[in-house]
Residue, then its C-alpha position, 0 to 999 in steps of 0.5 A: m123560084n124561093v117564095k120571097a122571090l115569087i111574091l115579088a115577081l107577082f106583086l112587083p106593080v103593087a110594090a112600086y107604090a112604095q117608089g114615089f108611092a106609085g108606079l102611081g106617078t108612071d104612065a097609063d098607056g093602055f088603061a081607062v083614064p078618069q074624065a071630068d064630069p063623071q057618071f057614076d053608076f050604083p051599084k055597079d061602082h060599088g065593085a071592081h073597074p078592071d079597065y083602071r089600072i088602081e083601085w081601093w077600098y080603105l076604110t078607116a075608125n075611130l072608135t072607143a070602149a066603155d072605159g073611154t080609151p080611144y082605139g083606131l081601125q084600118w081595113t083596106l082592099f088595093r087591086s092593081a091591074l098588069a093589064p086593063e082586063a078582068g082575065e080568068g085563073w092564074t093568067a088574070p093580070q089583077l094583083w090584090m093586096g090587103h092591110a089591116a090594123v088596129t090602133t091602141p094608145d100603146n101598141h100598133y098591130v098590122a096584117e097584110r094579104l097578097a093575092r092573085g086575081g082570078i081565083g077566087q081568093a080575092g076580088a070586089t064584086a057590086a051587086p051583092f057587094e062583097a070585097w075580100i081578100d081570103d077571109w077578110v071580108l067587106e059585105g053588105d049594101w053600103n046602108t049597113l056593112r059588115m067587115t071582119a079581119s083577124a090576123p095572129a095578134f088580132a081580129y075584128d068583126m064589126t057592123l056598119a051603119a050610114q047615117g048620112p048620104l055618099v059625099f063626092h070629092g073635087a068637081a063632082g067626084y073627080p079630084a085633080k091631084s097636079a097641076a098638069g091634071q092628073a085626077s081620079y074617081y073618088y068619093s066616100q061614105p063618111f057618116f058610118a056608125i061602127e060598133g063591133v069587138l076587137q079581139l086583142p092580145d089582152g082581151d076582148v074590147a067592145v067599141t063604137g064609133n064612127a068610120w069612113l070608108d073611102r072609094e077611089w080609082s084610076s091609071q095615073p093619079l099622081a105626076d111623076n114628080q110627086t113622091g108622096w101625099d098627107w091625107f087627113s079625115l077629120s069628123f069635128d064635134d059640130g057635125n062638119k066633116m073635112m078631107g084634104f090632102r097635100l101631095q108632095q113634090t120634088d121641087g118642095n112644093n104641095f099641091t093641095s086639095a079638100t072637101w068641106i062636108t055638112p051634117e047633111g052631107v052637103t059638100m064644098p071642094y077646094t082647089d090647090g092652095a085653099l088647104v095648109a098642112t104644115p108640120l109641127a113635130v116628129n117622131d124618132d123615125d121623122v115622120p111628122v105626128r102632129w100638124r097644123v092644118e088650116l082651112p081659112a075659108k070655113g074658119v078651120d085652124v087646128t091641131v092634129e096630133a096622132i094618139n099613137q106616134n108609132a102608127w107605122m104599117t110596115t106592110s110590103v109598101p111602108y106608110w103610116e096610118g093612124p087615127v088623131t085628135v083634133t083641136g083648136s078652132h075645131a074639136g074632133v077626131g080623125y085619121l091620118e095617112m101618111t107616104g113618102y117617108e120611108 
């Protein structure tokens, strides 16, 4: 078996995300399924949940250099399971995939790592908290974290300090993803202050900004008629924040959800139909890079626009991910992720 075939054999369940960005809509027999009224257990829940099929630790950051240049940063660790157990050694059914990226107004640098669980190459532990794949590491106590990643074209070393509480999406951390009842467990730390150094081809750049860390796990978070999503994390200049997503369906409709987050971390969930996200312009690959995003209940009517239109993640599972500006009823910055546009 050649190397490419071996990678495909080991990571076929992960690569299946590219089909309707799943496996995510396929049957989850044998795996645990999220239930309403979740009872989170910290710090345990910061670690891995091998009895669930899909999980991620997902950090994005809006950064600024001393000269005012905006940058975006991504660090993501995905876990996908062949069977609902942790396992040991090479027989462990846990598969891991890491994505790292740095976005500038002119360039988008991407790297990917793949690993098999059970051999120490990748994993996530709760106490002390550490999520890693090879030498890419996110570690700390969730009040303060250190994050590193490196690739031939870039590297970064960042320190994060929480300025507010964890927030929980949907019904106390249980957001619905479809009319049929698919759901996940989902919480975030959207209040990180971040600083560090980006190592880029043109030299090192010291940056500061804000970061948003998502934690989510499930076994079947999409319905079988859902093909991808458009996800927004927006930080407004007045201190309020908003998470919202639009799940694309084969019938041409969308399922939406949103969370309003006050500067103090108080949340208000909004169910299907409250959020409206409308593409306004596309790039050369027909991927939307300017959106009108509305949450009328909070007076939000904004234009969300990519800092770099070509922030395509050229990874095993391709998608668009990059920093955005926000103008209109509210001003600010944020991140946009789009799947299902392959």
